[in-house]
Residue frames as a rotation matrix with the C-alpha (Angstrom) as fourth column:
MET 1
-0.087 0.950 0.300 10.20
0.690 -0.160 0.706 31.11
0.719 0.269 -0.641 -52.75
PHE 2
-0.987 -0.102 0.124 9.12
-0.005 -0.753 -0.658 34.30
0.160 -0.650 0.743 -50.95
LEU 3
-0.395 0.883 -0.256 5.80
0.778 0.173 -0.604 34.65
-0.489 -0.437 -0.755 -49.06
ALA 4
-0.037 0.545 0.838 3.11
0.734 -0.554 0.393 36.79
0.678 0.630 -0.379 -50.63
ASP 5
0.772 0.206 0.601 2.92
-0.254 -0.767 0.589 38.51
0.583 -0.607 -0.540 -47.26
PRO 6
-0.082 -0.969 -0.234 6.40
-0.079 0.240 -0.968 38.55
0.994 -0.061 -0.096 -45.75
VAL 7
-0.629 -0.121 0.768 5.07
-0.743 -0.197 -0.640 38.85
0.229 -0.973 0.035 -42.20
ASP 8
0.508 0.853 -0.119 2.80
-0.820 0.522 0.235 35.85
0.262 -0.022 0.965 -42.70
VAL 9
-0.305 -0.708 -0.637 5.02
-0.252 0.705 -0.663 33.62
0.918 -0.042 -0.393 -40.58
PRO 10
0.424 0.499 -0.756 4.32
0.594 0.477 0.648 31.69
0.683 -0.724 -0.094 -37.38
ALA 11
0.795 0.028 0.606 4.60
-0.361 -0.782 0.509 33.78
0.488 -0.623 -0.611 -34.25
GLU 12
0.846 -0.521 0.114 7.03
0.226 0.544 0.808 31.27
-0.483 -0.658 0.578 -32.74
LEU 13
0.284 -0.771 0.570 9.45
0.952 0.157 -0.262 31.92
0.112 0.617 0.779 -35.63
VAL 14
0.395 -0.067 0.916 9.21
0.136 -0.982 -0.131 35.69
0.908 0.177 -0.379 -35.19
GLN 15
0.940 -0.026 0.339 9.80
-0.338 -0.190 0.922 35.26
0.040 -0.982 -0.187 -31.44
TYR 16
0.649 -0.732 0.207 12.81
0.614 0.665 0.425 32.98
-0.449 -0.149 0.881 -32.00
LEU 17
0.185 -0.581 0.793 14.37
0.829 -0.341 -0.443 35.39
0.527 0.739 0.419 -34.55
ALA 18
0.662 0.101 0.743 13.75
-0.183 -0.939 0.291 38.39
0.727 -0.328 -0.603 -32.30
GLU 19
0.924 -0.360 0.130 15.64
-0.035 0.259 0.965 36.58
-0.382 -0.896 0.226 -29.48
GLN 20
0.438 -0.798 0.413 18.49
0.868 0.495 0.035 35.76
-0.233 0.344 0.910 -31.82
LEU 21
0.046 -0.330 0.943 18.69
0.686 -0.675 -0.270 39.36
0.726 0.660 0.196 -33.02
GLY 22
-0.696 -0.284 -0.659 18.26
0.713 -0.382 -0.588 40.85
-0.085 -0.879 0.469 -29.59
ILE 23
-0.645 0.568 0.512 14.98
-0.152 -0.751 0.642 42.61
0.749 0.337 0.571 -30.44
ASP 24
-0.971 0.200 0.128 12.87
-0.115 0.077 -0.990 43.26
-0.208 -0.977 -0.052 -27.37
ASP 25
-0.121 0.990 -0.074 9.51
-0.413 -0.118 -0.903 43.73
-0.902 -0.079 0.423 -29.12
PRO 26
-0.760 -0.243 0.602 8.92
0.330 0.654 0.680 41.11
-0.559 0.716 -0.417 -31.82
SER 27
0.264 0.947 0.182 5.68
0.740 -0.078 -0.668 42.78
-0.618 0.311 -0.722 -32.85
CYS 28
0.099 -0.313 -0.945 7.75
-0.366 -0.894 0.258 45.43
-0.925 0.320 -0.203 -34.65
VAL 29
-0.740 -0.367 0.564 7.89
0.316 0.550 0.773 42.99
-0.594 0.750 -0.291 -37.57
LYS 30
0.262 0.920 0.291 4.52
0.842 -0.070 -0.534 44.41
-0.471 0.385 -0.793 -38.68
GLN 31
0.502 -0.113 -0.857 6.37
-0.157 -0.987 0.039 47.59
-0.850 0.115 -0.513 -39.65
TYR 32
-0.476 -0.774 0.418 8.24
0.219 0.356 0.908 45.75
-0.852 0.524 0.000 -42.29
THR 33
-0.317 0.377 0.870 5.50
0.943 0.221 0.248 46.19
-0.099 0.899 -0.426 -44.86
GLU 34
0.312 0.406 -0.859 4.95
0.375 -0.884 -0.281 49.96
-0.873 -0.234 -0.428 -44.20
ARG 35
-0.068 -0.429 -0.901 7.25
-0.754 -0.569 0.328 50.79
-0.654 0.701 -0.285 -47.11
ARG 36
0.839 0.535 0.097 6.08
-0.331 0.644 -0.690 48.67
-0.432 0.547 0.717 -50.04
MET 37
0.683 -0.561 -0.467 9.38
-0.478 0.140 -0.867 48.55
0.552 0.816 -0.173 -51.89
THR 38
0.116 -0.733 0.670 11.35
-0.983 0.012 0.183 47.28
-0.142 -0.680 -0.719 -48.93
ARG 39
0.366 0.138 0.921 10.37
-0.236 0.970 -0.051 43.66
-0.900 -0.198 0.387 -49.39
PHE 40
0.982 0.071 0.177 11.06
0.149 0.292 -0.945 43.79
-0.119 0.954 0.276 -53.09
GLU 41
0.511 -0.854 0.094 14.43
-0.724 -0.487 -0.488 45.32
0.463 0.182 -0.867 -52.56
HIS 42
0.021 -0.430 0.903 15.25
-0.838 0.485 0.251 42.68
-0.545 -0.762 -0.350 -49.94
GLN 43
0.674 0.322 0.665 14.05
0.030 0.887 -0.460 39.89
-0.738 0.330 0.588 -52.25
THR 44
0.902 -0.424 -0.084 16.29
-0.167 -0.163 -0.972 41.22
0.398 0.891 -0.218 -55.09
GLU 45
0.188 -0.915 0.358 19.27
-0.951 -0.260 -0.165 41.41
0.244 -0.309 -0.919 -52.75
ILE 46
0.141 -0.072 0.987 18.73
-0.543 0.828 0.138 37.87
-0.827 -0.556 0.078 -51.45
GLN 47
0.913 0.226 0.340 18.32
0.138 0.612 -0.779 36.53
-0.384 0.758 0.527 -55.01
GLN 48
0.730 -0.681 -0.064 21.55
-0.417 -0.368 -0.831 38.30
0.542 0.633 -0.553 -56.11
GLU 49
0.092 -0.733 0.674 23.60
-0.995 -0.039 0.094 37.31
-0.042 -0.680 -0.732 -53.05
TYR 50
-0.156 -0.105 0.982 22.65
-0.383 0.923 0.038 33.57
-0.911 -0.370 -0.184 -53.19
GLY 51
-0.869 -0.231 -0.436 22.14
-0.485 0.235 0.842 33.23
-0.092 0.944 -0.317 -56.92
ILE 52
-0.516 0.757 0.402 18.54
0.273 0.590 -0.760 32.30
-0.812 -0.282 -0.511 -56.57
SER 53
-0.810 0.402 -0.427 16.25
-0.579 -0.436 0.689 32.12
0.090 0.805 0.586 -59.58
PRO 54
0.072 0.955 0.286 12.70
-0.868 0.202 -0.454 31.00
-0.491 -0.216 0.844 -59.91
PHE 55
-0.300 -0.184 0.936 12.24
0.056 0.976 0.210 27.33
-0.952 0.115 -0.283 -60.80
ALA 56
0.686 0.663 0.298 10.29
0.336 0.075 -0.939 28.33
-0.645 0.745 -0.171 -63.89
GLU 57
0.810 -0.402 -0.426 13.29
-0.581 -0.645 -0.496 30.12
-0.076 0.650 -0.756 -65.25
VAL 58
-0.094 -0.861 0.500 15.80
-0.601 0.450 0.661 27.29
-0.794 -0.238 -0.560 -64.64
LYS 59
0.396 0.083 -0.915 16.69
-0.862 0.377 -0.339 25.43
0.317 0.922 0.221 -67.85
ALA 60
0.772 -0.056 0.634 17.40
-0.292 0.854 0.431 21.65
-0.565 -0.518 0.642 -67.56
ALA 61
0.840 -0.521 -0.148 20.32
-0.011 0.258 -0.966 21.77
0.542 0.813 0.211 -69.97
PHE 62
0.682 -0.694 0.231 23.53
-0.316 0.006 0.949 20.42
-0.660 -0.720 -0.215 -68.46
ARG 63
0.263 -0.689 -0.675 26.86
-0.949 -0.057 -0.311 20.04
0.176 0.722 -0.669 -70.25
ALA 64
0.928 -0.008 -0.371 28.16
-0.010 0.999 -0.047 16.55
0.371 0.048 0.927 -70.85
SER 65
-0.124 -0.981 0.148 30.97
-0.260 -0.111 -0.959 16.95
0.957 -0.158 -0.241 -68.35
TRP 66
-0.376 -0.055 -0.925 31.72
0.785 0.512 -0.349 16.11
0.492 -0.858 -0.149 -64.75
LYS 67
-0.989 0.069 -0.129 30.87
0.004 -0.870 -0.492 19.65
-0.146 -0.487 0.861 -63.86
GLY 68
-0.478 0.858 -0.189 27.50
-0.673 -0.219 0.706 19.15
0.564 0.465 0.683 -65.54
VAL 69
-0.101 0.349 -0.932 26.95
0.379 0.879 0.289 15.98
0.920 -0.324 -0.221 -63.55
VAL 70
-0.702 -0.262 -0.662 27.74
0.705 -0.127 -0.697 17.85
0.099 -0.957 0.274 -60.36
LYS 71
-0.891 0.454 0.036 25.50
-0.454 -0.891 -0.020 20.77
0.023 -0.034 0.999 -61.28
ALA 72
-0.181 0.862 -0.474 22.61
-0.415 0.370 0.831 18.29
0.892 0.347 0.291 -62.04
LEU 73
-0.224 0.021 -0.974 23.26
0.683 0.717 -0.142 16.47
0.696 -0.697 -0.175 -58.74
ARG 74
-0.961 -0.157 -0.227 23.10
0.269 -0.712 -0.649 19.84
-0.060 -0.685 0.726 -56.88
ARG 75
-0.616 0.787 -0.001 19.85
-0.699 -0.547 0.461 20.67
0.362 0.285 0.888 -58.46
LEU 76
-0.006 0.578 -0.816 18.48
0.087 0.813 0.575 17.22
0.996 -0.067 -0.055 -57.50
GLU 77
-0.629 -0.278 -0.726 19.67
0.719 0.147 -0.679 17.88
0.296 -0.949 0.108 -53.89
ASP 78
-0.975 0.218 0.050 17.90
-0.224 -0.944 -0.244 21.18
-0.006 -0.249 0.968 -53.89
VAL 79
-0.214 0.923 -0.320 14.63
-0.644 0.113 0.757 19.60
0.735 0.368 0.570 -55.02
GLN 80
-0.094 0.161 -0.983 15.00
0.424 0.899 0.107 16.73
0.901 -0.406 -0.152 -52.60
ALA 81
-0.934 -0.342 -0.106 15.38
0.251 -0.415 -0.875 19.27
0.255 -0.843 0.473 -49.77
VAL 82
-0.415 0.879 0.233 11.69
-0.725 -0.475 0.498 20.09
0.549 0.038 0.835 -50.19
GLY 83
-0.744 0.021 0.667 11.04
-0.528 0.592 -0.608 16.58
-0.408 -0.806 -0.430 -48.74
ILE 84
0.172 0.909 -0.380 8.48
-0.972 0.095 -0.213 15.45
-0.157 0.406 0.900 -51.27
GLY 85
-0.319 -0.370 -0.872 10.32
-0.616 0.781 -0.107 12.16
0.721 0.503 -0.477 -51.79
ALA 86
-0.999 -0.022 0.041 9.11
-0.046 0.563 -0.825 10.96
-0.005 -0.826 -0.564 -48.33
VAL 87
-0.374 0.926 -0.051 5.53
-0.701 -0.318 -0.638 11.77
-0.607 -0.203 0.768 -49.17
ASP 88
-0.784 0.188 0.591 3.42
0.393 0.888 0.239 8.79
-0.480 0.420 -0.771 -50.39
LEU 89
-0.350 0.664 -0.661 1.23
-0.729 -0.636 -0.253 9.95
-0.588 0.394 0.706 -53.30
SER 90
-0.998 -0.061 0.028 0.45
-0.034 0.822 0.568 6.46
-0.057 0.566 -0.823 -54.54
MET 91
-0.414 0.910 0.021 -3.24
0.595 0.287 -0.751 6.98
-0.689 -0.298 -0.660 -53.64
VAL 92
0.147 0.409 -0.901 -3.52
-0.410 -0.804 -0.432 9.73
-0.900 0.432 0.050 -56.34
PRO 93
0.670 0.185 0.719 -4.15
0.487 0.622 -0.613 8.47
-0.560 0.761 0.326 -59.78
PRO 94
-0.312 -0.939 0.143 -1.17
0.736 -0.143 0.662 9.14
-0.601 0.312 0.736 -62.11
ARG 95
-0.220 0.303 0.927 -3.27
0.833 -0.437 0.340 11.08
0.508 0.847 -0.157 -64.58
ARG 96
0.835 0.542 -0.091 -4.55
0.485 -0.650 0.586 13.37
0.259 -0.533 -0.806 -61.76
LEU 97
0.449 -0.782 -0.431 -1.04
0.523 -0.161 0.837 13.79
-0.724 -0.602 0.337 -60.46
THR 98
-0.506 -0.613 0.607 0.25
0.848 -0.226 0.479 14.81
-0.157 0.757 0.634 -63.95
GLY 99
0.168 0.655 0.737 -2.59
0.721 -0.591 0.361 17.28
0.672 0.471 -0.571 -64.39
LEU 100
0.921 0.150 -0.359 -1.99
0.377 -0.563 0.735 18.93
-0.092 -0.813 -0.575 -61.02
ALA 101
0.095 -0.984 -0.150 1.73
0.630 -0.058 0.775 19.06
-0.771 -0.168 0.614 -61.71
THR 102
-0.369 -0.162 0.915 1.19
0.907 -0.276 0.317 20.59
0.202 0.947 0.249 -65.11
TYR 103
0.668 0.638 0.383 -1.04
0.485 -0.764 0.427 23.28
0.564 -0.100 -0.819 -63.61
GLY 104
0.804 -0.371 -0.465 1.56
0.321 -0.387 0.864 23.98
-0.501 -0.844 -0.192 -60.90
LEU 105
-0.215 -0.947 0.240 4.50
0.768 -0.013 0.640 24.17
-0.603 0.322 0.730 -63.34
ALA 106
-0.398 0.114 0.910 2.63
0.803 -0.435 0.406 26.41
0.442 0.893 0.081 -65.79
GLY 107
0.608 0.793 -0.035 0.83
0.701 -0.516 0.492 28.58
0.372 -0.324 -0.870 -63.23
LYS 108
-0.064 -0.536 0.842 1.90
-0.107 -0.835 -0.540 31.88
0.992 -0.125 -0.004 -61.83
ALA 109
-0.812 -0.313 -0.493 2.86
0.430 0.249 -0.868 32.03
0.394 -0.916 -0.068 -58.12
SER 110
-0.825 0.545 0.150 0.07
-0.546 -0.701 -0.459 34.59
-0.145 -0.460 0.876 -57.42
ALA 111
0.027 0.883 -0.468 -2.61
-0.780 0.312 0.543 32.32
0.626 0.350 0.697 -59.01
LEU 112
-0.195 -0.164 -0.967 -1.31
0.242 0.947 -0.210 29.32
0.951 -0.275 -0.145 -57.02
ARG 113
-0.983 -0.168 -0.075 -1.44
0.116 -0.248 -0.962 31.35
0.143 -0.954 0.263 -53.75
ARG 114
-0.562 0.822 0.090 -5.11
-0.827 -0.558 -0.063 32.13
-0.002 -0.110 0.994 -54.44
LEU 115
-0.467 0.380 -0.799 -6.13
-0.184 0.842 0.508 28.47
0.865 0.384 -0.324 -54.88
GLU 116
-0.536 0.416 0.735 -8.93
-0.809 -0.003 -0.588 27.58
-0.243 -0.909 0.338 -52.48
PRO 117
0.971 0.080 0.227 -9.52
-0.218 -0.104 0.970 25.47
0.101 -0.991 -0.083 -50.59
ARG 118
0.311 -0.923 0.227 -6.09
-0.898 -0.206 0.390 25.11
-0.313 -0.325 -0.893 -49.00
SER 119
0.182 -0.219 0.959 -6.12
-0.073 0.969 0.235 21.37
-0.981 -0.113 0.161 -49.66
GLN 120
0.907 0.177 0.382 -6.28
0.372 0.088 -0.924 22.05
-0.197 0.980 0.014 -53.37
ARG 121
0.707 -0.706 0.038 -3.19
-0.651 -0.671 -0.355 24.37
0.276 0.226 -0.934 -53.17
VAL 122
0.077 -0.712 0.698 -1.31
-0.746 0.423 0.514 21.74
-0.661 -0.561 -0.498 -51.18
ALA 123
0.516 0.198 0.833 -2.25
0.256 0.893 -0.371 19.09
-0.817 0.405 0.410 -53.69
VAL 124
0.973 -0.172 0.154 -0.98
0.089 -0.335 -0.938 21.18
0.213 0.926 -0.310 -56.64
LEU 125
0.457 -0.858 0.236 2.26
-0.882 -0.471 -0.005 22.05
0.116 -0.206 -0.972 -54.80
ALA 126
0.156 -0.379 0.912 2.87
-0.420 0.810 0.409 18.37
-0.894 -0.447 -0.033 -53.80
ALA 127
0.723 0.165 0.671 2.26
0.461 0.608 -0.646 17.13
-0.515 0.777 0.363 -57.38
THR 128
0.902 -0.428 0.067 4.55
-0.236 -0.615 -0.753 19.89
0.363 0.663 -0.655 -58.74
ALA 129
0.279 -0.830 0.482 7.29
-0.926 -0.099 0.365 19.09
-0.255 -0.548 -0.797 -56.31
LYS 130
0.328 -0.058 0.943 6.97
-0.002 0.998 0.062 15.34
-0.945 -0.022 0.327 -57.20
ALA 131
0.919 0.075 0.387 7.20
0.377 0.122 -0.918 16.17
-0.116 0.990 0.084 -60.90
MET 132
0.680 -0.727 0.095 10.25
-0.672 -0.670 -0.316 18.41
0.293 0.152 -0.944 -60.31
LEU 133
0.179 -0.615 0.768 11.89
-0.679 0.488 0.549 15.62
-0.712 -0.620 -0.330 -58.43
ALA 134
0.548 0.082 0.832 11.30
0.370 0.868 -0.330 13.19
-0.750 0.489 0.446 -61.19
ARG 135
0.953 -0.218 0.208 12.68
0.089 -0.456 -0.886 15.69
0.288 0.863 -0.415 -63.77
ALA 136
0.476 -0.830 0.292 15.77
-0.878 -0.429 0.211 16.36
-0.050 -0.356 -0.933 -61.60
VAL 137
0.174 -0.390 0.904 16.49
-0.233 0.876 0.423 12.60
-0.957 -0.284 0.061 -61.38
ASP 138
0.776 0.168 0.608 15.97
0.508 0.405 -0.760 12.23
-0.373 0.899 0.229 -65.09
ASP 139
0.887 -0.459 0.054 18.33
-0.368 -0.773 -0.517 15.16
0.279 0.438 -0.855 -65.75
VAL 140
0.233 -0.844 0.484 21.08
-0.824 0.093 0.559 13.57
-0.516 -0.529 -0.674 -63.64
LEU 141
0.186 -0.147 0.972 20.69
0.231 0.968 0.102 10.20
-0.955 0.205 0.214 -65.36
GLU 142
0.903 0.195 0.384 20.62
0.402 -0.067 -0.913 11.84
-0.152 0.979 -0.139 -68.81
VAL 143
0.710 -0.704 -0.014 23.71
-0.679 -0.680 -0.276 13.95
0.185 0.206 -0.961 -68.33
PHE 144
0.073 -0.694 0.716 25.55
-0.623 0.529 0.576 10.97
-0.779 -0.488 -0.393 -66.85
ASP 145
0.439 0.196 0.877 24.49
0.440 0.804 -0.400 8.79
-0.783 0.562 0.267 -69.75
LEU 146
0.988 -0.102 0.118 25.53
0.049 -0.517 -0.855 11.49
0.148 0.850 -0.506 -72.25
LEU 147
0.443 -0.878 0.183 28.85
-0.883 -0.392 0.258 11.90
-0.155 -0.276 -0.949 -70.52
MET 148
0.093 -0.349 0.932 29.44
-0.203 0.910 0.361 8.09
-0.975 -0.223 0.014 -70.53
THR 149
0.581 0.232 0.780 28.58
0.579 0.556 -0.596 7.70
-0.572 0.798 0.188 -74.17
THR 150
0.953 -0.190 0.235 30.29
0.058 -0.647 -0.761 10.71
0.296 0.739 -0.605 -75.62
HIS 151
0.484 -0.806 0.340 33.30
-0.867 -0.493 0.067 11.11
0.114 -0.327 -0.938 -73.39
LEU 152
0.008 -0.541 0.841 34.24
-0.657 0.631 0.412 7.66
-0.754 -0.556 -0.350 -72.04
LEU 153
0.473 0.253 0.844 33.00
0.340 0.832 -0.439 5.44
-0.813 0.494 0.307 -74.86
GLY 154
0.992 -0.120 -0.038 34.26
-0.095 -0.513 -0.853 7.85
0.083 0.850 -0.520 -77.43
ARG 155
0.280 -0.931 0.233 37.67
-0.950 -0.234 0.206 7.75
-0.137 -0.279 -0.950 -75.85
ALA 156
-0.013 -0.237 0.971 37.63
-0.276 0.935 0.224 3.97
-0.961 -0.265 -0.078 -75.79
GLU 157
0.824 0.337 0.455 36.58
0.340 0.348 -0.874 3.80
-0.453 0.875 0.172 -79.45
ARG 158
0.813 -0.568 -0.127 39.46
-0.541 -0.657 -0.526 6.15
0.215 0.496 -0.841 -80.42
GLN 159
0.044 -0.841 0.539 41.92
-0.877 0.226 0.424 4.13
-0.478 -0.491 -0.728 -78.43
SER 160
0.242 0.117 0.963 40.74
0.125 0.981 -0.150 0.88
-0.962 0.156 0.223 -80.00
ARG 161
0.983 0.094 0.158 40.95
0.169 -0.128 -0.977 2.38
-0.072 0.987 -0.142 -83.50
ASP 162
0.534 -0.845 -0.024 44.51
-0.841 -0.528 -0.122 3.64
0.091 0.086 -0.992 -82.77
GLU 163
-0.058 -0.521 0.851 45.54
-0.588 0.707 0.393 0.22
-0.807 -0.478 -0.348 -81.54
LYS 164
0.610 0.323 0.724 44.20
0.372 0.690 -0.621 -1.41
-0.700 0.648 0.300 -84.74
LEU 165
0.959 -0.283 -0.030 46.01
-0.184 -0.534 -0.825 1.10
0.218 0.796 -0.564 -86.94
ALA 166
0.290 -0.903 0.318 49.22
-0.923 -0.176 0.343 0.48
-0.254 -0.393 -0.884 -84.97
ARG 167
0.220 -0.163 0.962 49.02
-0.103 0.977 0.189 -3.25
-0.970 -0.141 0.198 -85.85
TYR 168
0.896 0.135 0.423 49.10
0.393 0.200 -0.898 -2.58
-0.205 0.971 0.126 -89.57
PRO 169
-0.046 -0.997 0.065 52.44
0.878 -0.009 0.478 -2.10
-0.476 0.080 0.876 -91.31
């Protein structure tokens, strides 16, 4: 995700990065938005370099293969990195959590940024992250189950059938 305002970051972070980059005046970060297209060009470069795509564009289809399992596990790891698994949302009624997640998954980022008060925005984002985590876990289990039933059990059935046929004259 990219910030709506790319310079809307904590001053401490700007100071830290300025020190790392050897920049004497960290307030020069304000010049970043003078040319409107700079941030969009940088976002495109970052997305291309690291293969980043918006969550809304990611399809949950994985191949029934070990590579598919690894891909599903990596997606699960990415979603877990948000840290929502450690957040206790048990006090929120499940129906409300589902409604917030549905709104978050279907909504545009610009609309979500404008949600006020801030607590409502946080609630939608937390519910959305929790739903994405559940989907990612389901995807891992589903592709693993599919792999087990089609690949391994299929192989075992073929082997059993071949053994039975070998017993007949």
